[in-house]
C-alpha positions in Angstrom: 74.2 140.1 130.3 77.0 137.3 129.6 74.4 134.6 130.0 72.1 136.2 127.4 75.0 136.5 125.0 75.8 132.7 125.4 72.0 131.7 125.3 71.8 133.5 122.0 74.6 131.5 120.5 72.9 128.3 121.5 69.5 129.7 120.1 71.1 130.6 116.7 72.4 126.9 116.2 68.7 125.8 116.9 67.4 128.5 114.4 69.8 127.3 111.9 68.1 123.8 112.2 64.8 125.3 111.4 63.4 125.8 115.0 61.4 129.0 115.3 62.3 131.3 118.3 60.7 134.2 120.0 62.3 136.7 122.3 61.4 139.9 124.0 63.9 142.9 124.2 61.7 145.4 125.7 63.4 145.1 129.1 66.9 145.7 127.7 68.3 149.1 127.2 69.2 150.4 123.9 72.9 150.7 124.8 72.9 147.1 126.3 70.9 145.8 123.4 73.4 147.1 120.9 76.4 145.4 122.7 74.9 141.9 123.0 74.9 139.3 120.3 71.2 139.1 120.4 70.8 142.6 119.0 73.0 142.3 116.0 74.9 138.9 115.8 78.1 140.5 117.0 80.8 137.8 117.9 83.6 138.7 120.3 87.0 137.4 118.8 90.3 136.7 120.4 93.4 136.0 118.5 96.2 133.9 120.0 99.6 133.9 118.0 100.5 137.2 116.6 103.2 136.2 114.0 103.3 136.2 110.4 99.9 135.1 109.9 98.3 138.0 111.7 97.8 140.0 108.5 95.3 137.3 107.4 92.9 138.5 110.1 92.8 142.2 109.8 90.3 142.6 107.1 87.7 139.9 108.1 87.8 141.4 111.6 87.7 145.0 110.4 85.0 144.6 107.8 81.7 146.1 108.9 79.7 143.2 107.4 81.9 140.7 109.7 80.2 142.2 112.6 82.8 141.1 115.1 84.7 142.8 117.8 88.3 142.0 118.5 88.5 141.6 122.3 92.0 140.1 123.0 95.4 140.0 121.1 97.3 137.2 122.9 101.0 136.2 122.4 103.7 134.9 124.8 106.1 137.5 123.3 105.6 141.1 124.5 106.9 142.7 121.3 104.4 140.6 119.3 101.5 142.0 121.3 102.6 145.5 120.8 103.2 144.9 117.0 99.8 143.3 116.7 98.0 146.2 118.4 99.7 148.8 116.2 98.7 146.7 113.0 95.3 146.6 114.1 94.8 150.1 115.2 95.2 150.9 111.4 91.9 149.0 110.9 89.8 149.2 114.0 89.0 152.4 116.2 89.3 150.7 119.7 91.9 148.8 121.5 91.7 145.2 122.3 93.0 143.9 125.6 96.6 142.4 125.3 97.2 139.2 127.1 100.2 136.8 127.7 98.4 133.8 128.7 95.8 132.1 126.4 94.4 130.5 129.4 93.2 133.9 130.9 91.6 134.7 127.4 89.5 131.5 127.4 88.5 132.1 131.0 86.6 135.1 129.7 83.0 134.1 128.9 82.4 137.1 126.6 84.8 135.5 124.1 82.9 133.5 121.5 85.6 132.6 119.0 89.2 131.9 119.1 91.4 132.4 116.2 94.3 130.0 117.0 97.5 131.1 115.0 100.1 129.8 117.4 102.9 127.5 116.4 102.1 124.0 115.3 102.5 122.3 118.6 99.8 124.5 120.2 97.1 124.1 117.5 95.2 121.1 118.9 95.9 121.6 122.6 94.9 125.4 122.3 91.8 124.6 120.1 90.7 121.8 122.6 91.1 124.2 125.7 89.1 126.8 123.8 86.2 124.4 122.9 86.1 123.2 126.6 85.8 126.9 127.5 82.8 127.2 125.2 84.5 128.9 122.2 84.3 128.2 118.5 87.6 127.8 116.7 89.4 128.9 113.5 92.7 127.0 113.7 95.6 127.7 111.3 96.9 124.9 109.3 98.3 122.4 110.4 95.3 121.7 112.6 97.4 119.0 114.4 101.0 118.0 115.2 100.2 114.2 115.0 97.6 111.7 114.2 96.6 111.5 117.9 95.8 115.2 117.8 94.1 114.8 114.7 91.7 112.3 116.3 91.4 114.3 119.5 90.3 117.6 117.6 87.5 116.1 115.6 86.2 114.2 118.7 86.4 117.5 120.7 84.5 119.4 118.1 81.6 116.8 118.3 81.8 116.3 122.1 81.5 120.1 122.8 79.4 120.8 119.9 81.6 123.6 118.4 82.3 124.9 115.1 85.9 124.3 114.1 87.4 125.6 110.7 90.9 124.8 109.5 92.9 127.5 107.9 92.9 125.7 104.5 91.6 128.9 102.8 91.6 127.6 99.2 88.4 125.8 100.1 86.8 129.3 100.1 88.4 130.3 96.8 85.7 131.1 94.3 87.7 130.1 91.1 89.0 126.9 93.0 85.5 125.9 93.9 84.3 126.4 90.4 87.0 124.2 88.7 86.6 121.5 91.4 82.9 121.3 90.7 83.6 121.0 86.9 86.1 118.3 87.6 83.5 116.4 89.7 81.0 116.9 86.9 83.3 115.3 84.4 85.1 118.1 82.6 88.3 116.2 82.3 86.8 112.7 82.4 87.7 110.5 85.4 90.3 112.2 87.5 92.9 109.7 88.5 96.1 111.5 89.7 96.9 114.8 91.4 100.2 116.5 91.8 100.4 119.0 94.8 103.6 121.2 94.7 105.5 123.7 96.4 109.0 125.2 95.7 110.8 127.9 97.6 114.3 129.4 98.0 114.6 129.4 101.8 118.2 130.1 102.9 120.6 128.9 105.4 119.3 128.4 109.1 121.5 129.2 112.0 122.6 126.3 114.2 120.8 126.1 117.6 122.9 127.3 120.4 121.9 127.6 124.1 121.1 131.3 124.7 119.5 133.7 127.1 115.5 133.8 126.8 114.8 136.8 124.8 113.5 139.7 126.7 109.7 139.7 126.8 109.3 136.0 125.8 107.5 133.5 128.3 109.6 130.6 127.1 107.8 128.1 129.3 104.3 129.1 127.8 105.7 129.0 124.4 106.7 125.4 124.9 103.2 124.7 126.3 102.6 120.9 125.3 106.2 120.3 124.4 108.6 118.7 126.6 110.6 121.5 128.5 114.2 122.2 127.3 116.6 125.1 127.5 116.1 128.0 125.1 118.3 127.9 122.0 118.7 131.0 119.7 116.4 131.6 116.9 113.9 129.1 118.2 110.8 131.2 118.9 110.8 133.2 115.7 109.7 131.0 112.9 112.8 128.7 112.8 111.0 126.4 115.1 109.5 125.0 112.0 113.0 123.4 111.0 114.3 122.6 114.6 113.3 119.1 115.1 109.9 117.5 115.7 109.0 119.0 119.1 107.3 122.0 117.5 106.9 121.9 113.8 105.5 119.5 111.0 108.4 120.4 108.4 107.4 121.8 104.9 104.8 119.1 104.4 102.8 120.5 107.3 103.9 124.2 106.9 102.7 124.4 103.3 101.8 120.9 101.8 98.6 121.0 103.9 97.1 123.5 101.4 98.0 121.7 98.2 97.3 118.2 99.4 94.0 119.3 100.6 93.1 120.5 97.1 94.2 117.2 95.6 92.1 115.2 97.9 89.2 117.6 97.2 89.5 117.2 93.3 90.0 113.3 93.4 87.2 112.9 96.0 89.5 110.5 98.3 89.9 110.1 102.0 92.6 107.9 103.6 95.0 106.3 101.3 95.9 102.6 101.3 99.7 102.9 100.7 102.4 105.8 101.5 105.9 106.0 100.1 108.2 109.0 100.4 111.7 109.9 99.2 112.9 112.8 101.3 116.3 114.2 102.3 118.1 117.4 103.4 120.1 118.4 100.3 121.0 122.1 101.0 123.3 123.8 103.2 124.2 120.5 104.9 126.1 122.1 107.9 123.3 124.5 108.8 120.6 124.2 111.7 118.0 122.7 109.6 117.2 119.3 111.2 114.7 117.6 108.7 114.2 117.1 105.1 114.3 120.1 102.7 113.3 118.1 99.6 110.3 115.6 99.5 108.5 113.5 97.1 105.7 111.6 98.7 103.2 109.3 96.8 99.8 108.3 98.2 97.9 105.5 96.5 94.0 105.2 97.1 91.3 103.0 96.1 90.1 103.1 92.4 93.8 103.3 91.2 93.9 107.1 92.3 97.2 108.6 93.1 98.3 111.9 95.0 101.9 113.1 94.8 103.5 115.7 96.8 106.5 117.5 95.5 107.9 119.8 98.1 111.1 121.7 97.5 111.8 124.0 100.5 115.1 125.5 99.3 115.2 125.1 95.5 112.9 127.6 93.6 113.0 125.7 90.2 109.5 126.2 88.8 108.8 122.6 87.8 105.1 122.9 87.1 104.9 126.6 86.1 104.3 128.2 89.6 105.7 128.4 93.1 102.8 126.3 94.5 99.5 124.6 93.2 97.9 121.3 92.1 97.8 119.7 88.6 94.9 117.2 88.3 95.0 114.5 85.5 92.0 113.0 84.1 91.1 110.6 81.3 90.0 113.5 79.0 92.1 116.4 80.2 94.1 118.1 82.8 93.6 121.2 85.1 96.2 123.4 86.8 94.9 125.3 89.6 96.6 127.7 92.1 95.6 130.4 94.5 95.1 132.9 91.8 93.8 131.1 88.5 93.0 127.8 86.8 94.0 126.3 83.3 91.9 123.7 81.7 93.6 121.6 79.0 92.1 118.9 76.7 93.9 115.5 76.5 96.2 116.6 73.9 97.5 119.4 76.1 95.7 122.3 74.5 94.4 125.2 76.6 90.6 125.0 76.6 90.0 127.6 79.1 92.0 129.8 81.4 90.6 132.0 84.2 92.6 134.5 86.2 90.7 135.5 89.4 92.7 138.5 90.2 93.0 137.1 93.9 95.5 138.8 96.0 95.9 135.9 98.3 99.6 135.4 99.3 101.7 132.5 97.7 105.1 131.5 98.8 106.2 134.6 100.7 106.4 134.7 104.4 103.1 136.1 106.2 100.2 136.3 104.0 96.4 136.9 103.9 94.3 138.2 101.2 90.8 137.9 99.8 90.6 134.1 100.1 91.7 134.2 103.8 89.1 136.9 104.5 86.3 134.9 102.9 87.5 131.7 104.8 87.4 133.5 108.3 84.0 135.2 107.4 82.5 131.7 106.4 83.4 130.7 110.1 81.4 133.7 111.3 78.6 133.1 109.3 78.4 129.4 110.1 78.3 130.2 113.7 75.3 132.4 113.0 73.6 129.6 111.3 73.7 131.4 107.8 75.8 128.9 105.9 78.0 125.8 106.3 81.7 125.4 106.7 83.7 125.2 103.5 86.5 123.3 105.6 84.8 121.5 108.4 87.4 120.0 110.6 86.3 116.3 110.2 87.1 116.5 106.5 90.2 118.9 107.0 91.7 116.4 109.3 91.9 113.8 106.7 93.9 116.1 104.5 96.2 116.7 107.7 96.6 112.8 107.8 98.5 112.9 104.5 101.0 115.5 106.0 101.4 113.1 109.0 101.9 110.0 107.0 104.6 111.7 104.8 106.4 113.0 107.9 106.2 109.6 109.5 107.3 107.7 106.4 110.4 109.9 106.3 111.2 109.6 109.9 111.3 105.8 109.9 112.5 105.6 106.5 110.0 103.1 105.3 106.9 102.9 103.2 103.6 101.4 104.8 100.1 100.6 104.0 97.1 102.3 105.8 93.6 101.1 106.6 91.7 103.4 104.3 88.6 103.1 106.6 90.2 104.1 110.0 93.4 105.9 109.1 95.6 103.3 111.2 98.9 102.4 109.8 100.0 98.9 109.2 103.6 99.3 110.6 104.7 99.0 114.2 107.3 101.8 113.8 105.0 104.2 112.1 102.4 103.6 114.9 105.1 104.6 117.5 104.8 108.1 116.0 100.9 108.2 116.1 101.3 110.5 119.2 104.1 112.3 120.9 105.5 113.1 124.4 103.6 115.7 126.1 104.8 117.9 129.1 102.9 116.5 132.1 99.5 118.0 132.3 99.4 119.0 128.7 98.1 116.0 127.0 95.0 117.3 124.8 92.5 114.9 126.0 88.8 115.8 125.5 
């Protein structure tokens, strides 16, 4: 029965390409027929990483039209597995298996799709492991921890012929698609600059101190690809974002990925030609936060186009009239767009059109999910079935991800640099030293 399910997935890909297929089901019992993919396109899904993004996956998995079955909830923290099960039991009438080790999940040939919502340093390695095991992947942003992983992820998708979607869910936002299409059709003339922004009032972060490993946590597996070290307090539960570069990608990777992606999309640009960053830690100077909490990055592209990233992690001043979003400037007007609405202005700053989508997609609050995330996950499911195309294919999403890595690298080396806008390589020796990272032996995410 497993082989028939796997064969069907291959056949649906061929069918999407226009190849006619015939099959016989007479020899299959009704019960078996209803439980295999060939009967009803059902996909078996596993989720790895049951933290704050878990809420984004409840609805797309529970909806009848998604036609999926949640077969595993996987997390290296026991309490997260139990909380995840409790949360999903409010939406589904069966119990998925609980698993600590993602490798055991991926060994199960019945799993068709991995939703990878682990910490940043696990995104590419876990996704490539999934593809090697024959799974399609929905990987949360940031899809990679560094530029090397960016490359490997795209190569793996092509090498293993697997569908990979990054969690830049605004690509599935109806009102955003509408206004970006209008921009491409000339509604504000020639778009020449976009400002991507995010502001939040994050508080003080505890200093890292050596501590006992929390009960129920597989600390070795949590570290995964990262070099091994002793556990320090507060690390596993979100604050890994700010505790150095072994695990996180700072605020640019944590939230900037979304807005930078919309900016790139609007301006129709790929790799930049020059990167400049001004960034510093400016709040709670004696706390445990180990990187910038305030950043302004400038990316210059061909044809005199510019993207600016204004990220304020711990200052909630609303510079642009919202907590997060993108402002796109054109020769004949301007557009403001965020997760809920867009506003179109003429060149003199007068509002021409304002559209509120009534979206319930989360903004700057921890956690999240909502109707746009649901559409984005369902887009992956439908693409696997050959019914549509990805709204955020990994080969394009990885270019938006590169902007994040460039910004972080420029901060870390305290220097601007030029970029080959065809290959993405940086013309700076110090920058290129940060193209990859040090991996725990045996964990390098090679294809």
